[in-house]
C-alpha positions as CSV (number, residue, x, y, z in Angstrom):
1,M,7.4,-34.6,-7.1
2,L,6.7,-35.7,-3.5
3,K,3.5,-36.4,-2.0
4,I,3.4,-34.4,1.1
5,A,0.7,-34.6,3.8
6,V,0.5,-31.7,6.1
7,D,-1.4,-31.8,9.3
8,F,-3.2,-28.2,10.4
9,D,-3.4,-27.6,13.7
10,G,0.0,-27.8,15.7
11,T,1.7,-27.6,12.5
12,I,0.1,-24.8,10.0
13,V,-1.2,-22.9,12.9
14,E,-1.0,-22.9,16.2
15,D,-2.6,-25.6,18.0
16,R,-6.4,-23.6,19.3
17,Y,-8.8,-26.4,17.8
18,P,-11.4,-26.2,17.4
19,N,-10.6,-22.5,17.1
20,I,-7.9,-21.5,14.4
21,G,-4.5,-20.8,15.9
22,K,-1.6,-17.8,14.4
23,P,0.4,-19.2,11.2
24,Q,3.4,-21.2,12.5
25,L,6.9,-19.3,11.5
26,F,7.7,-19.7,8.1
27,A,4.5,-22.6,7.3
28,F,2.8,-20.8,4.6
29,E,5.7,-19.6,2.9
30,T,7.6,-23.1,3.0
31,L,4.3,-24.6,1.4
32,K,4.2,-22.7,-1.5
33,A,7.8,-23.0,-2.1
34,L,7.1,-26.8,-1.9
35,Q,4.4,-26.5,-4.4
36,S,6.4,-24.1,-6.9
37,Q,8.4,-27.4,-6.6
38,Q,5.7,-29.0,-8.2
39,H,5.4,-31.1,-5.0
40,L,1.6,-32.3,-4.2
41,L,0.4,-31.1,-1.1
42,I,-2.5,-33.1,1.1
43,L,-4.3,-31.3,3.8
44,W,-4.5,-33.9,6.2
45,T,-6.6,-33.2,9.5
46,V,-8.8,-34.6,12.5
47,R,-10.9,-31.6,11.2
48,E,-14.6,-32.3,9.6
49,G,-17.4,-30.1,8.5
50,R,-17.5,-26.5,9.5
51,A,-14.3,-26.8,10.9
52,L,-12.6,-28.1,8.6
53,K,-13.7,-25.6,5.8
54,E,-12.9,-23.2,7.9
55,A,-9.3,-24.4,8.0
56,I,-9.5,-25.2,3.6
57,E,-10.4,-21.3,3.5
58,F,-7.8,-20.0,6.1
59,C,-4.9,-21.9,3.7
60,K,-6.8,-20.4,0.8
61,K,-6.5,-16.6,2.2
62,H,-2.7,-17.3,2.9
63,G,-1.6,-18.4,-0.4
64,V,-2.1,-22.4,-0.3
65,E,-4.5,-24.3,-2.0
66,F,-4.2,-28.4,-1.2
67,Y,-3.9,-31.0,-4.0
68,A,-6.7,-33.0,-2.1
69,V,-7.8,-33.3,1.3
70,N,-7.9,-36.5,4.2
71,K,-7.6,-38.0,0.4
72,N,-5.1,-39.8,-1.8
73,F,-6.3,-37.5,-4.6
74,P,-9.1,-35.0,-4.9
75,E,-11.6,-37.7,-6.8
76,E,-10.8,-40.6,-4.2
77,E,-14.8,-41.6,-2.8
78,L,-14.1,-43.6,0.2
79,E,-16.2,-46.3,1.0
80,E,-17.8,-47.2,4.4
81,G,-14.8,-49.0,6.6
82,Q,-12.1,-48.3,4.0
83,S,-8.9,-46.8,5.8
84,R,-8.2,-43.5,5.2
85,K,-4.3,-44.5,5.0
86,L,-2.4,-42.2,2.7
87,N,-0.1,-42.9,0.2
88,V,2.5,-40.3,0.2
89,D,6.4,-39.9,0.6
90,Y,6.1,-37.4,3.9
91,F,3.9,-36.6,6.7
92,I,4.4,-33.1,8.5
93,D,2.7,-33.5,11.4
94,D,3.1,-31.5,15.4
95,R,2.7,-35.7,16.7
96,N,6.0,-36.9,15.1
97,I,8.6,-38.7,17.2
98,G,10.7,-35.8,18.6
99,G,8.1,-33.3,17.8
100,F,7.5,-31.0,14.7
101,L,11.2,-30.1,13.4
102,G,10.2,-26.5,12.5
103,W,9.1,-24.9,9.1
104,S,12.7,-23.8,8.4
105,K,14.0,-27.4,9.1
106,T,11.3,-28.7,6.6
107,W,12.5,-26.8,4.4
108,E,16.0,-27.7,4.9
109,L,15.4,-31.7,4.6
110,L,12.2,-31.2,1.3
111,G,13.2,-28.2,-0.6
112,N,15.7,-28.2,-3.3
113,S,17.6,-25.6,-1.3
114,P,19.4,-27.0,1.7
115,V,20.2,-24.7,4.5
116,D,23.8,-24.4,5.7
117,Y,23.7,-23.6,9.4
118,S,27.9,-24.3,9.2
119,L,29.8,-21.9,10.4
120,P,33.3,-21.5,8.6
121,K,36.1,-23.6,9.6
122,R,38.9,-21.7,11.3
123,S,42.3,-22.7,11.9
124,F,43.9,-24.4,15.2
125,W,46.5,-20.9,14.9
126,D,43.3,-18.6,14.3
127,K,42.0,-19.8,17.5
128,L,45.0,-19.5,19.3
129,K,45.2,-15.9,18.4
130,D,41.7,-14.9,19.3
131,L,43.3,-16.7,23.5
132,F,45.8,-13.8,23.1
133,R,43.9,-11.1,21.8
């Protein structure tokens, strides 16, 4: 079981903050699949107040409820001056070095069902035959 922090704007949905953008391709399918494998998902976003509630509701409408929101666990109470740093295994965020990998690659890296993108191997002689066809 992994604890995974997931950003909202630019990651789950297109970045249209303070509005909510369209869902990213395969975002909710991947999040639901990760949850079905018992991984704990934490919504990790700069949204607060009404904007945060809208994001949480948007995710619920798409079948994803988070283990916690901007906290390590649901009951965590932060004291003034306490760090909001999360103790998670991975962060899924569009602000990663190199940008967001996309949900297909995220599934390949974190899911238990890696996707094989390789093409079947062909012999030198098969390639040579193709040149003369």
